[in-house]
N, C-alpha and C positions, 0 to 999 in steps of 0.2 A: 224661887226658881227662876233662873235666867232664861228668857225666851230666846228662841233661835230665829234669826232673820234671814230670809232669802230674798234678794233684790232681783226682781224679774224685769224683762224688757219693757213691760208696760209702764213701770215706774220710771225707768231710765229715759225713755223717749218722751215722757210727758214733762219734763222740765229740762297594885294596885296597892294594895298597900301603898308603898312608895315607888312602885315600879311603873315604867312607861312602856309603850309598845316596842317590840323588837322589830327592827327593819328586816325586809326580805333579804338584804345583803348579809345579815348576820342571823340566820334562822334560829328561832327559839328551840330549846331542847326540853323545856318544861312549860307548864301552864303559866300564863302571864295574867295577873290581875291588875285591872286599871281602875283607879278611883278618880272620878271627876265630880266633886261635890256641887259645882255650880251649874251642872246640866242634869237633865232628867229625861229618861227615855220615853216618858209619856208626854213630853212637851210637843206642841204642834208649832209649825212655822207660821210666822206672821207674813202674809203675802199680800201684794197689791192686787185686789180682786174686785169684781163688781159685787153688788149687793146680793145677787142670786148666785147660788153655788153652781159652777159650770158642770156640764155633763162629763162623766169620766170618759177617758179615751176607750177605744175598743180594747178587747182582751189582748190582742196582739197589735203593737203599735210602734211607731218611731217618734221619739221626742227630739226635735232639733233645737230646742231652747230658744225659739223665736217668739215665745209668749210666756207670761207668768203662769204657773201651775199651782193649784192648791194641793196637789197630790204628792209633792216632794216634802218630806220631813228630814231635817238634818240633825245629827247628834254628835257631840264631841266626846270621844272615848279616852282621850289622853292629851296632855299639853296644858300650857298655862294661859293661852289666849285663843278665843274662838276665831276660826278662819273667816275671811271675807268671801262672800259668794256673790258673783255678779253674772247675770245672764244678759248678754249683749251681742248683737250682730250674729246671732245663731250659734253662740258658744257659751257654755257654762264654765266660768273660770273660778277656781278655788285658790285664793291667795293665802299662804300660810307664813306667818312671820315669827313663829316660835319653833324651836327644835322638838323632835319627838312628839309631834302633834298628830292625832289620828281622828279622822272624820268619816262618818258614814251617812249616806243619804238613802232613804227608803221611799219607794213609790208605793203609795197606799191604796191605789184604785182597785187592784185585784190581787187575789192569791192564786198560786200555781203549784201543781205537783211536778209535772215535767215541763221544762221551759228552757229555751236557748236565749241567753242575753248577750248582746254585743255592744261594744262602745268604741268610738274612735277617740283616742286620747293623746295628749302631748304633755311631757313633764319638763320643767326647767327650774333650776339647773339639775336637781336630783329629786329623790323621794320615790313614792310609789303611787300607782293608781290601780283600781280593781273593781270587781263585780261581786254581787251578793245574790244568792238565791235561797228560797225557803226560810225567809226571815219571819220570826214571830217573837214577841216580847216574852212569851211564856217558855218557848222551847229552844230558842237560839237561831243560828243561821250558819250557812256555808259561805266562805269568803275566799276569793282568788285575787291575789295581789301580785303585780309585776313591777319590779323596781327599775330605775333608770339605767342600771347596768345589765339587765337581762335576767337577774335572779327573780324567782317567783316562789310563792308559798300558797298552800291551801290551809285555811284555819277554820276551826269551829269557834264561833263567837257565842257568848251567853251573857244575859243580864243576871247578875247575882241579886241586886236590889236596885232601888232608885239611884241612878248615878254611878253604879259600880258594875263593871263588866269584866268578863274573863275570856281570854283567848287560849285555845288549846291547839298546838300545831298538829296538822295531819300529815303534811308532806311538803318538802322544799326541793328546789332544783334550779337549774339554769338553762336558758334557751338561747340558741344562736339565731332564732327567727326574729329577734327583736332588732329594730333599727334605732341606734342611739341618736339623740338630738333630732328626732323627727316624730311625726305622728305614727301611732301604732294602733292596730285594731285588736282589741281583746275580745275573747269569746268564752262563755261559761255555759256548758250544756248540762243541766241537771236532769238526768233521765233515769227514772226508777232508782236503783241503788248505785248508780254510777255518776261520777263527775268527770266531764271531759273538758280540758283546758285548751284554748286555742290562742295563738298569737299570729296575727296577719294571715288568718285563714288556714294555718297549719296546726295540726294536733301536736301539742307538746307533752301532754300527760293524760292518762285515763286511769281512774282508780275506783275501786269498790268502797263505798262508805256505809255499807249495811249496818255496821256496828254503831254508827252515830245516830241512826234512827230518825232523822228529820224527813218528813214525807211531803210537806207542803208549806207554803208561806209566800211572802211578798218578795219583790226583787229590789235591788239597790246598787249603788256605786260607792266607792271608797277613794280616799286620798290621804296621804300621810307624808310628813316631812322627816328628814334624817338630821344631818348636821349643817348642810349648806343652806343658807338663808339669804334673802327670802326665796321661797319656792312657790311655783305655780303649777297646778294641774288643770288642764283644759279638756273639756268634754265637748266634742263637736256634735255628737248625737249618741243616743242610747236606743237600741232596737230590741224589742221583745218578740220572739217567734215561737212557733211550735217546735221547730227543729232546724 
């Protein structure tokens, strides 16, 4: 099992089948199965930490990536090469050098039923970034992705087995609230049986997901590449609120 490495600020300053993920710009019309034999959803990140386990953050918090955290675990869901992750100068940068590569990062400190996740992100030159709520290895997760051209999608992700995941498209669309080649603020409000999607503090879509049945889980972030390489997704901060 290949271990996943997250390089934090503390370290830096001290010295399915055969299918790949479908991009938000080309929305899937059927379930996509992803096989990644060299990764395992049960793997934990190797992090530069002190000997004692740090206290978890408060239930509602903002992570500005100015210190290493043991609570982020990253998994590769598609692609041939694991992305490079660097937290430096208050930014988490995810560098991807292979096409059609999909990465999710899960924050494991707390589980939530109703929660509002926000993140400030920048993409270059293309690709997508997104947010996750109600993640669990057993039941799956909801995922909101926004591409560099303003296309977005809502997906249901599931682990089929160790290293094999499945995405089912729920909805796709395009927003003009997105600013190309600039930082954008994404928002995902998981509230009872509804998902509300925000771009730059404007509601772009609200939908009932009762039929998918996820009630609680962890939160997370996503990044993926399309065909233009290398690509980089930067997260300036991730914020978790009640509403």
